[in-house]
N, C-alpha and C positions, 0 to 999 in steps of 0.2 A: 344486291344489285336489281335493278328494275326488271320486269319481264317485258319486252318488245311487243308482245301480242297484247298486252292489256293497254299499251299507249295507242297501238294502231290496229284497231279491231275493223278488220275488212270483211266481213261477211257479206257474199255476192246479194243476198236477198234484201239487205238492206240498202245497198245502192241501185240496183237493177242495172239492164243493160241498156244504151241506146240502140234504139231501133229505126229504121227508115221508115216505119208506121207512125212513129210518133213525130208530130210538127212540134217544132220548138222555135219560141221566140228568142232568138240568142241576143237580141238587144236589150231585152227586159232581163236576161238570164246574167248575161256578161258581169254586171256589177256583186250580182250574189257570187258567181264564181270567182271573181278577183277577191272578194272580202274571205269566201271560206278558204281560197289557195292562200292566202296571208295568212290565216290563223294557223293551217298546217304547218307552214313554214315557220312560224313564229314557235310552235310547239317543237318542232325538230330541233330548232336552236336552245330551247331552254333545257330540252332532254341532253343535247350534247353537252352544255355547259355545266349542268347539273352532275352528269354521270363524269365528267372530269375532275371535278371538285370533290368529289366523294372520296373519302379516306384521308382527308387532310384533317388537321386538328388546329383548334385556336391557340396561340401562344398564351401561357398563364399569366401574363400581364395584359392581356387583351381586354378588351370590352367585352363584359358576358352578357349581352342584350339578345332578343331573339333575332334583330336584323343582322348582328356582326357574328352570331354562333355558325353560320354556315359558311362564313369567310375563309378562304384555302391559305394555308401557310405552309411553308418549305422549311425543314429545320436546317442548321448548319452543315449537314453533310449531305442535302440535297433528298434526304428521306420525307416522304410523306408521312403524316401523322393523323391521327384521328382525332376529331372533335370529341369532348367527353359525352357527348350524345350519342354519338356514333358509336364509340368504343363499348358503351353499352348494349349497343344492339348486337354489335360485331363479334366481339372478342368472347369466346365460349368459356373462357376463365374468369371474366369482369363479373362481379356481383356486387351488391350492395353489402355484403359482408367483408368489406375491405379487400377485395381482390383473391379472398381464400378460395383455393381450390375447392374444398368440402363445403357445398352448399348448406349443409344441414348444421346450422350454428350450434354449438355444444358438443359436437360429437368428436370433435377432433381430441387428440392428446397432448399433454402438455410437452414443449420441446426445449430442453434445456441446451443454452447457447455455448458452441464451444469452438474453437478454431486449433484444437489440438488432435488430429488424427491417430495418434499412438498411444490414447489412454487406455487402460487396463481395468479390470476388475480386482486387482491386487489391493490388499489393505497396506498401507503405508504410515510412518511413523515420523513426525517431525516437529521443528520448533517454530516460533516466530519471536522475531526479535527485531530489536532497535538500538540506536545509540546508547540505551539505557543497559544493555548488557556488557558495557566496555568492548575493549579489544576482545574478540573472540578466537581462539585457537581453533580454525576449522578441520585442521587433520585431525585432531583430537575428537572432536564433535563427529567426525565421519567414522572414526574408530570405536565410537560408543555406539554406532547402530542406527545414528541420524540418516533418514531416507530423503526429507526434502527441508528447506526452510522458507518461511514465510517473511520476507524481510521488508520492513517499513522504508519506504522510498522517499515521504515527505508527509506534510500537513499542512491546512489552512489554520492559521491563529484564530482562535475563538473569537477575541475581541476585535482584532484589527482587520482580520481577513486576508491578510497577507500570506501567500503560500512559499514555505520553506522547505529545503531539504533536510534528510536527515544525514546527520555528519558523517555517520558510518554506513550509509546506505551503498555507496560504489565499493567500498572495500568489503563488504559482506557479501553481496552478490558476487564480485569478482572471486573471491576465496573459497566460498562455499562450492560455486561451480567447478573451480579447480580441484577442489579435492572430493568431487564425485557426488556432491550433496545437488540434487535436481531444487530450483529455485523458482518460488513464486514471489508475489509482492502485495502490499497492499498500501493504501493511503488514508490517512485520517482526516477525514472531512469535516469542514464545517459550513458547505456552501448552503445558501439561502434561497436559491432558485435554481433552476436547469441549466440557465446559461452558464453561472458559478460551476454547477456540475462537470458539464462539457469542459469548461476551460481546466477544471482539474484533470480530467481523465487524458486532456489533450498533453497536459503537462506532464502527467506520469508517463504516457507513450513515449514521450521523447527523451524523458529522462531515461527510461530502460531500453531505448532502443538499441544500445550497443552491446547489451547484455544478454546472456542466456536465461529467458525466461521459460521454463516449462511448466510450472503449476500454474493454477490461475492468477489473476491480478483482482484483489478484493478491495471494496469498498466496506469502510470502517467509520461509523457515526456513534460518537458517543457522549454524554454530559450535555446533551440539547435542552434539558428541563431545568439547568441551573440557571441562576440568576443573571451569571455573567458571560452566559452563552448567547451570541448572535442570534442562535436559532431559538430562541425561548419563545416566540409569539408563533412559530411556525404550526401547522395542523399537522395531523397524521398523514393525511392526503399530500400535502404538499412535501413533507419530508420522503414519502415512498416515491413521489414523483421526481424528486432531485436523486434519490438512488437509482431510480430506473434510467434518467438521463446519463448519470455517469458509467453503469453498467454497459448500456447499450452502446455509447461512444468509445467503451475500451474493447467491446466485441468488433466495433467497425475498425478499430486500428489494428485488428488481428491478435489479439488475446482472449483468452477464456475468462469471462468476468465470474465473480462470486460476491455474495452477500453475507457481512458479518455482523451478528447480534447475539445479545443474551438470549436464552429460552424464554427468559421471563417476557422480555421485548416482544417475541414473536408469537409467544401462545395467546390464542383468541384474539389475535390482531391488536395485542394490547398497545404497542408503540407504531407498528408498520400495518399498511394492507399485505399481510403476510402471504396469503395465496395468490396475488399478482405477481410478487416476487419469485415465489417458488415454481410458478408454471415457466418462466423464462432463465432463471439463473441458479448457480450452484449455491447452495446455502453452506453457512458456516457457524456452527451454534457452540457457544460458550455456556458450559455447566460444569461444576464443581464436585462432584459426589465425593463422599467422604472416603469411600474406598475407590481409588482409581482406576482406568483401565490398566490391564484387561481384567482384572478381578468384577469389576464393572463392564459389561461387554460394550453398553451403548447408552447414551444420553436417554433420560426418559422423556425427552421432548416428541411430541407425537406427531409432528410434521416431518417435513423434509431436511434431511442432515446428511450432507456429502462429506463434512469436515466438520470433527468435533474437536474443540479446545476444551481438556479434559482437568486439567490443573493449571494453576498459574505458580505453582511451589516447587516446577521441576528441577532437578540438579542435573548437569550434562557435564561431562568431561569436556574441557576447553573453554567453557562458560563459567565465569567467574562469581555469577548472582543467580538467583533463582530466574527460572525461565519458564514461560508457556510450553505446554507440551500437546502436541494434537495427533490423533489419529484421523486419515483419510481413507474413505472408502472406494477409494481409486489410486490408481498410480500411471505412471507413464513407462513405456518400453524403452525410450532414448530420450536424452536431453534436446531441445530444440537448440537452433542456431540463433544469433541475433538476427532480429528482423531487420535491421539496417544493413547487415554484411558486414559491419566492421568491427573491429576488436578494440574495446576500449583501454585508454591508456591505464597505467598500472596506478592504482588507487591505495593511498595510505590511509592508516586507521586515526580517528579521531582518539587520542590518548586520554583527554580531559573530557570525553563523552560521559554523561551520565554525573560530572561533577560541577559544581557551580564557583568560579575563581574570582574573588575581588580583587579588583586592580589596585596595585601597591604601586610604589616604586621607592623604595629604600635600600639602603647598603647594610648587608649581614654578614654576620661569621658565625664559625660554629661554636658552641658553649665548650666543646671538647673537640669532637670529630664526627663527621656526618657523612654519609654515603650520597653522591649525586647520580640520581636514575634517570634513564629515557624517557620514563614514565611514573605516574604517582601510584606506584605499587610495589609491594614487596615480593610478589610471585615471581617464580623462577624465570620468569620471560621478561623481567624489568631487568636490563642490563645495567651494571654500575659502570657510570662515565668514567667519575673521579672520586676522589675523597678529599670532603673541606675541612681542614683542622683549624682549630683557634688561632686568631690572627689573620688569617687570609679571609680577603673580603670578597664580596660578591654581591650582583644586584639581583634584588627580589622584586618581582613584576606581580605578583599574584599570591593570594592565600586562600584556602577553601576551609570549609567547615568540618571536611573530613579528615583535617590535620596534616595536609600536605603543603608546602610553598613550592610556587613555581619561580625558576630563578635562570638566568642567562650566563651561562660559562663559557668562556672562548667562543662568543657567537652562536653558542648552541642552547637549545630550550632544555632545562633539566628539572628535575623535582626533588625535594627533599622533605624529611618528617620536618614540620614546623619546629615541634617541641626542641629539635636538638640545635635550632638556631637562635642568635641573639642580635639583637640591634648595638648591644655594648661592645663597641670596637676595640675596648682596652685589652689589651692581651694579657692573659693570666700568668700567673707567676707558676714557674714551674714545681711541680709538685712531686712529694716523695713517693714511692712505690706503693705505699701504704694508705696514698689517699682515699681510695674508696671506702675504707674502713672507717674513716673520718665523719662520713656522712651521718648525720643525726635524722633519727627517722622517727615520726609519731606513731606510736601502736595503735592498731586496728586490728578488727576481726571481721574480713569481708570475703564472700565468695566471688571470685572473677573469671572471665574467661577473656582470651585475647578477640580484638576487634575482627581482625583477619588470621594474623599469626605474628608471636612476637619471640625472638631470642631470650634466653633464661640463662642468666650469666653467673659466675662465682664471687663478682665483685659489681659494685655499682658505679662501673667506669668502662667506658670504652676506649681510652687511652691509656691507661695502665698495661704495661709490658704483661703480666701475669693476670689478665682479664680475660677469661676465656668462656666461649658459648659453650654451656654444660649440655643444654637441651632448646629445643624450638617446640613451643605450645602452638595448637591450631585452634581456630575458632570452634566453639564447642566443648572443649577440654574445661573442666573445672577444676579449680585449686583455690588455695587460701591465701590471701593478701594479710601479713601480719604487720604491716608499717607501710609509710609513705613520707617522703621529703618533697613538698612543693616548691621548695627554692630550685632544686636540680632537676625535679620531675622524675625521681626514681621510686620504684616500689620494693618492699621485701616481702616475697612469696615462698611457701611451701610447696614444693612440687615433687612428688614422689619419695616423701620423706626429708628431701633436701632444702635446705634454706638457701635461697636464690635470689637473684635481682633482675630487674627489668624497667624499662621505660613505662611509667603512668600512663601517657596518653595513647597508649595501644592496648589497654586494657580496658574491659567492660564492666562495670559492677552487677552483678546478678540480683 
């Protein structure tokens, strides 16, 4: 505010007193008095107007010339706002250091953005998964000691830039949380500018809004230097700005942001402006020592590491493939509720996740007999829907290089081992009970193991009444194959000293 005494200095000695002894020519002085009085009145008006306009800010879209900067405006709520010039002068927190409260630049500590108030210093163990882990039994995973799961929720395609959801994301988020495993998320980005990064973050926030997300939401960007990547021409600074835009938007949406990268990419600012990311966000480092955690207590990465992905070859009960395993140097005392306040509808797993099926449309039957399952797996969680016998036809809609066929049985999608099927619809003649031993084998001497698991029978047949399963061999068990028949797809093996028979397509030669 202005000091009124400065505007009106009325010291008596300056003006003097009127005295009867002084003779004044009023006619001559009258014009002067009028001019002085007018000037004083004008000054008073200017002061009043100026005082009334002080504290009001010009809108951002207004012209910023010297003449207009003093024009007063009122915001939509009727509150006065300061002009930029006045704000610098009057707001004690305002500085040229972007409004920082600490005016001594460089003395402030790094602040890790977090929207979770129940974070602890506990060390926790978790997995990160996507559709490529197939259908996960989250109850088994929980019983094996998994504390948290970082779940891929989607990705932006490297070439087209289209955003896609991970087909098992909703099922994984729902089932992990239902079994007491705290959930985080990650998105595989190929954004080429900050606008796309914010679009990705907004997409993620909307996708996960109905789910319990307790652990951070991570930005993952890989393969950006490959020739087919749409990010190939981006600079390190541009990539870092994209990551920061995604992470800041995730924070704005109410989640804790985290940045993921390999230690080699982070070291010495190799591929990212690491220090700028470490100053604001949790860092998730990938580095795989020959001896994993806990024998190796921590990553050798010298920078910030809040979560360490220490292997991509982990085995966890309930997960049928290798899986990444992580140690987080933090935990949470309780799980968060969904930010939307809503409960997501029940989600089903994508049973074909991790497999590529080629579409076909043909009619098949069993060579002899084949089980039709609800998913392309011989694991115990794959239910047998029916058994197809030779002569009974069924429509096949897809085939996979993994050895499975997709079929439609009574309106239901089912799966069967491809080698048990044939497009030759001519019914086979009834064979004698000893048919299995009529099979001719080409001698060989191979070391083999099951691709996953295989039934070993006393006869090379599944239809003979006296053909029984003697043993079931698992992946990793080695035994000798002594013969094979390419026509019927059977192999002769020696297992625990016994000569037994199994389907050739289920074996892998070592």
